[in-house]
C-alpha positions in Angstrom: -2.3 -39.3 -1.0 -3.7 -37.8 2.2 -6.5 -35.4 2.3 -4.1 -32.7 3.4 -1.9 -33.0 0.3 -5.0 -32.6 -1.9 -6.1 -29.3 -0.3 -4.9 -26.2 -2.1 -3.4 -23.4 -0.1 -4.6 -19.9 -0.9 -1.8 -17.7 -2.3 -2.1 -14.1 -1.2 -0.7 -11.7 -3.8 0.4 -8.3 -2.4 -1.1 -5.2 -3.8 1.0 -3.5 -6.5 2.2 -0.2 -4.9 5.0 0.8 -7.3 4.3 1.6 -10.9 6.8 2.1 -13.7 6.0 4.6 -16.5 6.3 1.8 -19.1 3.8 -0.4 -17.3 1.2 2.4 -17.4 1.3 2.4 -21.2 -0.1 -1.2 -21.3 -3.3 -0.4 -19.2 -6.7 0.3 -20.6 -8.2 3.8 -20.2 -10.2 3.1 -17.0 -7.4 1.3 -15.2 -4.9 4.0 -16.2 -7.2 6.7 -14.8 -7.6 4.8 -11.5 -3.9 4.3 -11.1 -3.0 7.9 -11.9 -5.5 9.1 -9.4 -4.0 7.0 -6.7 -0.5 8.2 -7.7 -1.7 11.7 -7.2 -3.2 10.8 -3.8 0.1 9.3 -2.9 -1.4 5.8 -2.4 0.9 4.4 -5.2 4.5 5.3 -6.0 5.7 6.1 -9.5 9.1 4.8 -10.5 10.9 6.7 -13.2 
């Protein structure tokens, strides 16, 4: 194996911008409040 095959590539995960109502039910209290505040500021979109 070459040294290039041993190196791990960083995977960039995109930020979650769209939230479904059912996924909000699974969040803890603090995370729920942060997400709802960003929905109200129109940083996140809510999917019905």
